[in-house]
BAZAKOL-678347 format. One record per residue (C-alpha): y, z, x; residue in one letter. Coordinates in Angstrom, 3 decimals. Each point is the difference from the previous one (the first is absolute). Example, Ala and Ser with C-alpha at 12.3 -4.5 7.8 and 13.67 -1.06 7.14 Angstrom:
% residues 2
SITE | yy | zz | xx | resn
SITE | -4.500 | 7.800 | 12.300 | A
SITE | 3.440 | -0.660 | 1.370 | S
This chain:
% residues 347
SITE | yy | zz | xx | resn
SITE | -0.150 | -12.368 | -2.328 | M
SITE | 3.673 | -0.608 | -0.386 | L
SITE | 1.406 | -3.138 | 1.271 | L
SITE | 3.649 | 0.600 | 0.634 | L
SITE | 2.214 | -2.952 | 1.926 | C
SITE | 3.321 | 2.135 | 0.294 | M
SITE | 1.831 | -3.070 | 1.889 | V
SITE | 4.186 | 0.285 | -0.492 | M
SITE | 0.385 | 1.935 | -3.208 | V
SITE | 3.685 | 0.754 | 1.240 | E
SITE | 1.886 | 1.798 | -2.839 | G
SITE | -1.390 | -0.585 | -2.589 | R
SITE | -0.623 | 2.080 | -3.267 | S
SITE | -1.412 | -0.483 | -3.853 | S
SITE | 2.538 | -0.166 | -2.641 | P
SITE | 0.321 | 3.433 | -1.198 | N
SITE | 0.175 | 1.521 | 3.427 | G
SITE | -3.625 | 1.469 | 0.540 | G
SITE | -2.563 | -0.981 | 2.455 | G
SITE | -2.289 | -3.344 | 0.261 | L
SITE | -3.315 | -0.225 | -0.894 | N
SITE | -1.605 | -2.153 | 2.611 | V
SITE | -2.742 | -1.480 | -1.784 | L
SITE | 2.759 | -2.104 | -2.039 | D
SITE | 1.159 | -1.503 | 3.258 | F
SITE | -3.444 | -1.181 | 1.359 | G
SITE | -2.233 | 3.394 | 0.842 | A
SITE | -3.865 | -0.400 | -0.829 | V
SITE | -2.501 | 2.041 | 0.441 | G
SITE | -3.149 | -2.319 | 1.244 | N
SITE | -1.965 | 3.008 | 1.717 | G
SITE | -0.102 | -2.719 | 2.868 | Q
SITE | 3.649 | -0.473 | 1.603 | T
SITE | 2.299 | 1.820 | 2.190 | D
SITE | 1.345 | 3.076 | -1.787 | D
SITE | 3.473 | -0.598 | 0.583 | S
SITE | 1.922 | -2.114 | 2.866 | Q
SITE | 3.439 | 0.247 | 0.983 | V
SITE | 1.872 | -2.606 | 1.870 | F
SITE | 3.901 | -0.475 | -0.259 | G
SITE | 2.334 | 2.576 | -1.227 | K
SITE | -0.206 | 1.657 | -3.548 | I
SITE | 3.608 | 1.619 | -0.261 | M
SITE | 0.428 | 2.487 | -3.213 | A
SITE | 2.567 | -0.938 | -2.065 | P
SITE | 3.691 | 2.355 | 0.286 | S
SITE | -0.177 | 3.191 | -1.791 | K
SITE | 2.273 | -0.816 | -2.646 | K
SITE | -3.105 | -2.130 | -1.005 | N
SITE | -2.633 | 3.216 | 0.005 | F
SITE | -1.076 | 0.724 | -3.515 | H
SITE | 1.680 | 3.649 | 0.008 | S
SITE | -2.931 | 2.802 | 0.779 | G
SITE | -2.409 | -2.438 | 1.906 | T
SITE | -2.054 | 2.157 | 3.146 | K
SITE | -1.154 | -2.454 | 1.471 | E
SITE | 0.921 | -3.832 | 0.758 | W
SITE | -3.189 | -1.878 | 0.717 | L
SITE | -3.101 | 2.172 | -1.129 | T
SITE | -4.090 | -0.308 | 0.321 | F
SITE | -1.680 | 2.357 | -2.079 | D
SITE | -3.857 | 0.878 | -0.169 | S
SITE | -0.848 | -3.076 | 1.906 | V
SITE | -3.197 | 1.217 | 2.391 | N
SITE | -0.670 | -2.609 | 3.009 | G
SITE | 3.287 | -1.702 | -0.178 | L
SITE | 1.564 | -1.636 | 3.434 | I
SITE | 3.411 | -0.868 | 0.580 | V
SITE | 0.530 | -1.909 | 2.864 | N
SITE | 2.626 | -2.603 | 1.283 | G
SITE | 2.479 | -0.401 | 2.368 | N
SITE | 3.054 | -0.272 | -2.503 | G
SITE | 2.525 | 2.279 | -0.708 | D
SITE | 0.768 | 2.464 | -3.073 | I
SITE | 3.786 | 0.571 | -0.012 | D
SITE | 0.781 | 3.615 | -2.321 | G
SITE | 3.543 | -1.483 | 0.089 | Y
SITE | 1.071 | 3.875 | 0.389 | G
SITE | 3.231 | -0.542 | 1.169 | S
SITE | 0.937 | -0.447 | -3.773 | S
SITE | -1.394 | 3.470 | -0.710 | W
SITE | 0.720 | 2.500 | 3.565 | W
SITE | 4.405 | 0.361 | -0.963 | G
SITE | -1.072 | 1.818 | -3.550 | S
SITE | -1.666 | 2.772 | 1.983 | C
SITE | 3.171 | 1.193 | 1.514 | D
SITE | 0.857 | 1.072 | -3.739 | N
SITE | -2.714 | 2.229 | -0.387 | G
SITE | -2.061 | -0.637 | -3.091 | N
SITE | -0.411 | -3.891 | 0.015 | E
SITE | -1.822 | 0.476 | 2.998 | C
SITE | -3.148 | 1.394 | -1.657 | S
SITE | -0.520 | -3.415 | -1.915 | G
SITE | -0.681 | -2.443 | 2.331 | R
SITE | -3.825 | -1.306 | -0.087 | P
SITE | -2.732 | -0.117 | 2.500 | T
SITE | -0.371 | -3.753 | 1.686 | A
SITE | -4.127 | -0.104 | 0.027 | L
SITE | -1.933 | 2.215 | -2.000 | K
SITE | -3.446 | 0.507 | -0.318 | F
SITE | -1.471 | 2.323 | -2.088 | N
SITE | -3.789 | 0.625 | -0.478 | N
SITE | -1.133 | -2.743 | 2.544 | C
SITE | -3.236 | 0.644 | 1.586 | N
SITE | -1.369 | -1.962 | 3.117 | Y
SITE | 3.670 | -1.651 | 0.308 | L
SITE | 1.058 | -2.221 | 2.873 | Q
SITE | 3.494 | -0.497 | 1.197 | V
SITE | 0.788 | -2.253 | 2.887 | S
SITE | 2.897 | -2.243 | 1.887 | G
SITE | 2.941 | 0.276 | -2.717 | V
SITE | 3.486 | 1.007 | 0.831 | S
SITE | 1.505 | 2.680 | -2.545 | I
SITE | 3.621 | -0.130 | 0.863 | T
SITE | 3.448 | 2.166 | -1.595 | N
SITE | -2.775 | 1.512 | -2.396 | A
SITE | 2.050 | 1.520 | -3.645 | Q
SITE | -1.169 | 3.536 | 1.062 | H
SITE | -3.740 | 0.025 | 1.834 | N
SITE | -1.049 | -3.223 | 1.633 | H
SITE | -4.081 | 1.154 | -1.280 | I
SITE | -1.120 | 2.177 | -2.202 | S
SITE | -3.346 | 1.508 | -0.290 | L
SITE | -1.246 | 1.754 | -2.480 | S
SITE | -4.019 | 1.545 | -1.700 | N
SITE | -1.038 | -2.818 | 3.061 | C
SITE | -3.742 | 0.042 | 1.631 | A
SITE | -0.903 | -1.619 | 3.268 | D
SITE | 3.169 | -2.155 | 0.632 | V
SITE | 0.761 | -1.958 | 2.924 | T
SITE | 2.869 | -0.906 | 1.242 | I
SITE | 1.134 | -1.711 | 3.470 | F
SITE | 2.314 | -2.821 | 2.402 | N
SITE | 2.686 | 0.763 | -3.174 | I
SITE | 3.780 | 0.569 | 0.659 | K
SITE | 2.618 | 1.580 | -1.974 | I
SITE | 3.484 | 0.334 | 0.940 | T
SITE | 3.327 | 1.241 | -2.053 | A
SITE | 3.445 | 1.344 | 2.358 | P
SITE | -0.205 | 3.325 | 1.275 | D
SITE | 2.982 | 1.269 | -2.428 | N
SITE | -2.069 | -0.600 | -3.313 | T
SITE | -1.364 | 2.651 | -2.224 | P
SITE | -3.103 | 1.298 | -0.870 | N
SITE | -1.770 | -4.073 | 0.864 | T
SITE | -3.365 | 2.053 | 1.337 | D
SITE | -2.179 | -2.808 | 1.455 | G
SITE | -3.198 | 0.874 | -1.158 | I
SITE | -0.650 | 2.227 | -2.481 | D
SITE | -2.673 | 1.899 | -0.924 | I
SITE | -1.519 | 2.444 | -2.856 | S
SITE | -3.026 | 1.246 | -1.460 | H
SITE | -2.023 | -2.592 | 2.176 | S
SITE | -2.910 | 0.347 | 2.398 | T
SITE | -1.764 | -2.173 | 2.616 | R
SITE | 3.013 | -1.627 | 1.443 | V
SITE | 0.244 | -1.948 | 2.728 | Q
SITE | 3.707 | -1.425 | 1.544 | I
SITE | 0.044 | -1.797 | 2.962 | Q
SITE | 2.033 | -2.336 | 2.520 | N
SITE | 2.838 | -0.060 | -1.677 | S
SITE | 3.388 | -0.211 | 0.408 | D
SITE | 2.605 | 2.951 | -2.103 | I
SITE | 3.617 | 0.144 | -0.204 | G
SITE | 1.782 | 1.667 | -2.359 | T
SITE | 2.573 | 1.947 | -1.056 | G
SITE | -2.263 | 3.284 | -1.510 | D
SITE | -3.591 | 0.743 | 1.258 | D
SITE | -2.294 | -2.986 | 2.113 | C
SITE | -2.943 | 1.789 | -2.305 | I
SITE | 0.306 | 2.768 | -2.205 | A
SITE | -3.387 | 1.522 | -1.389 | I
SITE | 0.261 | 1.821 | -2.846 | N
SITE | -2.249 | 2.744 | -1.915 | T
SITE | -3.317 | -1.000 | -0.995 | G
SITE | -0.683 | -2.274 | 3.642 | C
SITE | -3.144 | 0.206 | 1.584 | S
SITE | -1.483 | -1.529 | 2.643 | Y
SITE | 3.091 | -1.474 | 0.981 | I
SITE | -0.452 | -2.544 | 3.747 | N
SITE | 3.230 | -1.222 | 1.829 | I
SITE | -0.689 | -1.998 | 2.789 | T
SITE | 2.550 | -2.270 | 2.416 | G
SITE | 3.448 | 0.376 | -2.644 | I
SITE | 2.912 | -0.291 | 1.881 | N
SITE | 2.885 | 1.813 | -1.551 | C
SITE | 3.682 | -0.191 | -0.193 | G
SITE | 2.509 | -0.246 | -1.123 | P
SITE | -1.327 | 2.974 | -2.517 | G
SITE | -0.535 | 3.482 | -0.649 | H
SITE | -3.699 | 0.035 | 1.847 | G
SITE | -3.533 | 0.336 | -1.446 | I
SITE | 0.347 | 3.041 | -2.329 | S
SITE | -2.586 | 2.007 | -1.674 | I
SITE | 2.451 | 0.990 | -3.650 | G
SITE | 1.759 | 1.232 | -1.206 | S
SITE | -2.386 | 2.313 | -1.977 | L
SITE | 0.813 | 3.131 | -2.121 | G
SITE | 2.529 | -0.954 | -1.602 | E
SITE | 1.325 | 1.823 | -2.884 | D
SITE | -2.769 | 2.132 | 0.351 | H
SITE | -2.686 | -2.723 | -0.520 | S
SITE | -3.082 | -0.123 | 1.703 | E
SITE | -0.675 | -2.232 | 3.191 | G
SITE | -3.185 | -1.046 | 1.600 | I
SITE | -0.597 | -2.554 | 2.984 | V
SITE | -3.099 | 0.459 | 2.691 | E
SITE | -1.716 | -2.493 | 2.298 | E
SITE | 3.403 | -1.860 | 1.311 | V
SITE | -0.123 | -0.956 | 3.230 | H
SITE | 2.683 | -2.526 | 2.139 | V
SITE | -0.871 | -1.493 | 2.929 | V
SITE | 1.881 | -2.506 | 2.976 | G
SITE | 2.988 | 0.103 | -1.978 | C
SITE | 3.694 | -1.003 | 1.272 | T
SITE | 3.190 | 2.168 | -0.867 | F
SITE | 3.645 | -1.829 | 0.410 | T
SITE | 2.979 | 1.223 | -0.606 | G
SITE | -1.272 | 2.000 | -3.040 | T
SITE | 1.219 | 3.259 | -1.619 | Q
SITE | -3.192 | 1.488 | -0.017 | N
SITE | -3.457 | -0.721 | 2.051 | G
SITE | -3.186 | 1.991 | -1.670 | A
SITE | 0.554 | 1.699 | -2.570 | R
SITE | -0.463 | 2.717 | -2.479 | I
SITE | 1.914 | 0.985 | -3.316 | K
SITE | -0.361 | 1.906 | -2.594 | T
SITE | 2.126 | 2.366 | -1.827 | W
SITE | 0.390 | 3.678 | -0.808 | Q
SITE | -1.778 | 1.067 | -3.185 | G
SITE | -3.001 | -2.692 | 0.101 | G
SITE | -4.056 | 0.441 | 0.149 | S
SITE | -1.917 | -1.542 | 1.349 | G
SITE | -1.160 | -1.155 | 3.117 | Y
SITE | 0.039 | -2.406 | 3.181 | V
SITE | -3.028 | 0.090 | 2.261 | R
SITE | -2.073 | -1.968 | 2.684 | K
SITE | 2.744 | -2.103 | 1.020 | V
SITE | 0.710 | -2.051 | 3.788 | S
SITE | 2.466 | -1.424 | 1.523 | F
SITE | -1.428 | -1.468 | 3.217 | K
SITE | 1.472 | -2.520 | 2.645 | D
SITE | 3.696 | 0.351 | -1.248 | I
SITE | 2.809 | -2.103 | 1.983 | T
SITE | 3.565 | 0.699 | 0.002 | L
SITE | 3.236 | -1.525 | -0.044 | Y
SITE | 3.118 | 1.529 | -0.180 | D
SITE | -1.663 | 1.491 | -3.012 | S
SITE | 1.502 | 3.327 | -1.946 | M
SITE | -1.840 | 2.770 | -0.622 | N
SITE | -3.158 | -1.456 | 1.266 | P
SITE | -2.718 | 2.683 | -1.403 | I
SITE | 1.445 | 2.309 | -3.041 | L
SITE | -1.451 | 2.059 | -2.339 | I
SITE | 2.095 | 0.797 | -2.529 | D
SITE | -0.827 | 2.827 | -2.771 | Q
SITE | 3.252 | 0.393 | -0.668 | Y
SITE | 0.714 | -3.801 | -1.174 | Y
SITE | 3.316 | -0.099 | -2.767 | C
SITE | 1.708 | -3.036 | -0.701 | D
SITE | 1.985 | 1.795 | -2.438 | D
SITE | 3.408 | 1.611 | 0.508 | K
SITE | -1.408 | 3.517 | -0.872 | E
SITE | -3.717 | 1.473 | 0.371 | C
SITE | -1.223 | 3.110 | -0.059 | K
SITE | -2.138 | 1.555 | 2.378 | N
SITE | -3.625 | 0.351 | -1.909 | Q
SITE | -3.069 | 2.010 | 1.476 | T
SITE | -2.775 | -2.473 | -1.414 | S
SITE | -0.553 | -2.973 | 2.028 | A
SITE | -1.932 | -3.051 | 0.091 | V
SITE | -2.669 | 0.915 | 3.157 | S
SITE | -0.050 | -2.092 | 3.038 | I
SITE | -3.170 | 0.445 | 2.624 | S
SITE | -2.213 | -1.708 | 2.356 | D
SITE | 2.872 | -2.486 | 1.593 | V
SITE | -0.227 | -1.581 | 3.305 | S
SITE | 2.171 | -1.662 | 2.089 | F
SITE | -1.202 | -2.005 | 2.789 | I
SITE | 1.435 | -2.325 | 2.572 | G
SITE | 3.668 | 0.078 | -0.758 | F
SITE | 1.911 | -1.741 | 2.509 | T
SITE | 3.760 | -1.563 | 0.164 | G
SITE | 3.618 | 1.236 | -0.564 | T
SITE | 1.252 | 2.606 | -2.601 | S
SITE | 3.766 | -0.831 | -1.226 | A
SITE | 0.349 | 3.690 | -1.203 | T
SITE | -0.429 | 2.964 | 2.531 | E
SITE | -3.146 | 1.427 | -2.806 | A
SITE | -2.131 | -2.403 | 0.480 | A
SITE | -2.927 | 2.500 | -1.379 | V
SITE | 0.477 | 1.755 | -3.009 | Q
SITE | -2.584 | 2.088 | -2.027 | L
SITE | 2.455 | 1.332 | -2.302 | L
SITE | -2.979 | 1.554 | -1.941 | C
SITE | 0.683 | 2.461 | -3.539 | S
SITE | 0.827 | 3.851 | 0.722 | K
SITE | -3.175 | 1.292 | -2.570 | S
SITE | -2.329 | -2.665 | 0.342 | V
SITE | -0.020 | -1.450 | 3.474 | G
SITE | -1.491 | -3.169 | 1.613 | C
SITE | -3.664 | -0.037 | 1.817 | D
SITE | -2.280 | -1.431 | 2.293 | G
SITE | 3.248 | -2.173 | 1.572 | I
SITE | -0.818 | -1.688 | 3.439 | L
SITE | 2.404 | -1.158 | 2.606 | L
SITE | -1.919 | -1.946 | 2.875 | D
SITE | 1.543 | -2.789 | 2.277 | R
SITE | 3.378 | 0.062 | -1.215 | I
SITE | 2.730 | -1.734 | 2.170 | N
SITE | 3.395 | 0.132 | -1.182 | I
SITE | 3.176 | -0.663 | 1.461 | T
SITE | 3.251 | 0.027 | -0.886 | T
SITE | 1.881 | -3.647 | -0.911 | S
SITE | 3.617 | 1.278 | 1.442 | H
SITE | -0.769 | 1.884 | 2.659 | K
SITE | 3.264 | 0.459 | 1.838 | Q
SITE | -0.248 | 2.907 | 2.507 | S
SITE | -2.957 | 1.990 | 0.911 | T
SITE | 0.578 | 1.983 | -2.486 | E
SITE | -0.944 | -2.198 | -3.231 | D
SITE | -3.192 | 1.076 | -0.508 | K
SITE | -2.308 | -0.286 | -3.701 | V
SITE | -1.482 | 3.216 | -1.715 | F
SITE | -2.038 | 1.311 | -2.510 | S
SITE | 0.093 | 1.994 | -2.732 | E
SITE | -2.220 | 2.098 | -2.477 | C
SITE | -0.221 | 1.795 | -2.960 | I
SITE | -2.881 | 1.932 | -1.034 | N
SITE | -2.030 | -2.572 | 1.807 | A
SITE | -3.685 | 0.508 | 1.600 | H
SITE | -2.556 | -1.834 | 2.112 | G
SITE | -0.264 | -1.563 | 3.240 | T
SITE | 2.500 | -1.496 | 2.118 | S
SITE | -0.795 | -1.183 | 4.017 | S
SITE | 1.880 | 1.644 | 3.025 | G
SITE | 0.979 | -3.399 | 0.876 | S
SITE | 1.465 | -1.124 | -3.055 | N
SITE | 3.736 | -1.299 | 0.356 | I
SITE | 1.766 | 1.439 | -1.600 | P
SITE | -2.093 | 3.433 | 0.141 | N
SITE | -0.450 | 1.263 | -3.170 | V
SITE | -0.156 | 3.942 | 0.377 | P
SITE | -1.585 | 1.082 | -3.072 | C
SITE | -3.017 | -1.689 | 0.181 | L
SITE | -0.712 | 0.905 | 3.054 | L
SITE | -3.050 | 2.738 | 0.776 | H
């Protein structure tokens, strides 16, 4: 195990602009002490002091049994980077603030991560991960500042945390399975999303994702699955349950036409979506289309379940203001008492 006492490492960088090795600053691996304790503030250097091509600011690679805890703040000083996104290509060069790669039996708790340059936390190729009681914060207009971004990982639990950023509170990408998310307060941000998947004809595979007891406040989306046209693979065995909404746009959204390019061509292949349930949604929607099941015309969505849905408009000005549902090639079951009604799923 590795002991990293990270305290007030503010604005430091190596002489050549590259990374710092924690072993040079007193970190030890003695197999006895706690792995990583974060107190005070760790402040990233400004953009000009980062080595060109740096993909991550703080990285843990191939460390099994790692524990990161404490009440400190990891501050990515993202304001020195965000402005470049207005000018195109520079935006893609921003590093992730805290990256865990190939770390099994990982635990992260107590810490705050703020103002990341890009993603706040990224998990890749990890297994048996528990993240709880953390706080992630960035302004709502910051570009692509995902709270927690997960890819190629399994058996991940994220619990009882506050996440408010300029992008997805939690994003679940390809290669993920058995992801359990409980008690998350999300907002601002783009909700809890599976995807995007299938970009550039790639294969996307996600299964066994379960989101329970989460709250969305003023978010751009609530529970979302997004895939590109032209991809392959599947999303299956997914549930969103006991969700509370406060003035959230697009509370329930399956979007198999996702595209953030200026021009996207219609394509027949798609990542298939099946066995997805939305149960126990209550609260208010900032958009009239509270339920959108926009599935591929050629592949479609199967086994969709909506039950105990009670979503009303947050902008009621008259008795005529009501939420509604939209469907394209979606198949499954919806309770007749759901608000809004979802006629495409009624039998």
